[in-house]
N, C-alpha and C positions, 0 to 999 in steps of 0.2 A: 489553470483551473478549467474543468470541463464545462462546456456550455451545451445544453441539449440541441440536437440538430434534427432535421426532418428527413426521413427515409422516403424518397420520392417513389421508389418501386412499391413499397407497402403502404404508402400514404399514412405513415405513423411517426410519432415522435420517438427519437432515439435518446435514451437517458442513461446516465452513469449511476450504477447501484453498487453498494457495498453489502455483500452477503457474509454472514458468519455461519459456519457449519460445524456442529459438534459431532465428532466421529470416534469410533474405537481406534486406539493407537495400535495398529497391527500392520504387518507388511502388506503392501499392495493397495491400501485404502486411498492414499493420495493419488496413486496412478489411476485408480478407478474414477475418482472425482474429476481429475484433469482429463481423463479419457472421455468422460461424458461431454465435456465442453468441446474437445477437439473433434470427436466423431460427428457432432452436429453442427460444426462450423461456428461455434460460439467463441468469442475472443475473451481471453483473460488479460486484463491490463496490469493487475498486481495480484500476487499470491503470497501469503505468509501462513506458516503452520508451525505449531509447537504443542507439546503435551502440556495441558493446563490442569488436568485432574489426575495427579499421579496415582492416587489410591485406586481410582477406577480405570486407569490406563486409557484415558480419553484425551484427544487432541482437539484443538480449535483451529479451523481453517478460515482465514479471512480472504475473500475473493472480491476483487473489483472488476466489474464487467460493464460493457455498454450494450444495450439492447432495446428493442421496442417493448412496450408493455406485454404484448402477446408472447414474444420470445422469452422475456423474463419470467412470465408465469410458467412456461414450459420448463425452463431451467430449474426453478424452485420445485416443481412437481417431480421432475426426474431425480433431483438430488434427494428429495424426501423418500423416494422409492429404493434408493441404494440400501442394502442390508446393514452396513456398519454405521449408517447415519442415524443419529439420535434426534437432532433438531436442526432446522434451517431458519435463520432470521434474516429478513431484509432490513438492515439498519437504516437504509435511506427511506424506505416506505414508513418505518416506525417513527422516523424523525428524531432530530436532536442528538445524534450520536457523537461521541468524541472520536476523532480520527487523528492519528499521529504516524509519523514516519521518522526513521533514523537514517542519516547519511554520513559517510566518511568522505571527506573531500581533501585531496592533496593539491597544494598550491605552491609553485616555486616562485622565488622572487628575492631581490636584493634591494637595498636602498629605500627610496621613496615608495616603491610598490610594496615592500615588506611592511612598512609602517601603515600604509593604507589598508593592506590585507588584515592586519591586526585590529585596526580601528573598526572596519566593517564586521569582523568576526565578533567583536565585543558588542556592537549594536544589535547583532542577530542572536546574541547569547550562545555563540558557537564556542565549544571548548577546544583548546589546543591539546591534542592527545599525543602528538609527536612533533618535535621540532629539530631542525638542523640549521646549519649556516645558510643553506640555500632553499629550504622548503619547510612547509608546515603541513600537518594533517589535522583537520578540524573534524569534530563530531558535532552534528547539529540535529536537533529533534524538533518536530513541530508539524503543523499542517503541511501537506504536500506543496501548496503554493508558496509557503515561507521557504522551504528547502529549495524550491525551483528559483525563487528570487535570489537567494544567496549564491547559488551556482551561477546564475546569469551575471551577477556582479563580480564573481571571481574570474570569469573568462578573460577579460582584458588584463587582469593582474597576474596571470600565469597559471591558470587552471591546468592541472596535469591529469587527474583521474578522479572519478566519482564512483562510489559504491553506495547503493540504496537498498534498504531492507524491503521496501514495499509497504503498503498501508496496513496498519493494525487499527482496530476499532472496537468500541464497546458502547453499549447504550447507557444513557443517563438514568438515574433513579435507583430505587431500592431493589428492583426486580433483576434477577440474573438470567442467564441463558438456560 
């Protein structure tokens, strides 16, 4: 889990924010959004995108970034100025958003490790999506810290590979984006 830190050079607090950006689903839009970040030296910790309004051909991009309040304000203003962008929301600033991540986790093991792996998977509500005599692939969804805890517990039991989707988020309440 991210803990805010202090940027000594700028004498400002660095915070983690989740932004959602509603854009036209057309070629080059994602490259322009990502290019805005990279050209200015902003870091993207997580990025997910998919078409969410099929009839309007619009996609929703969820971006997790860390920045000082001043840099974050710049990011939001520059995103809003991009032509294919319809709306930008800072879910962290708006508060109380639902955040989830999906991961596929491959674990090898036999004997006691196999039993312990299944026991922990059940405790974390991870689904077995593939199994062989020597390995499992689990699907787990939840807050990023839950996924991270599961991965940490699987390491000594035979963790082979991890694939994560990145964060997806939505605000609570009746209002939409």
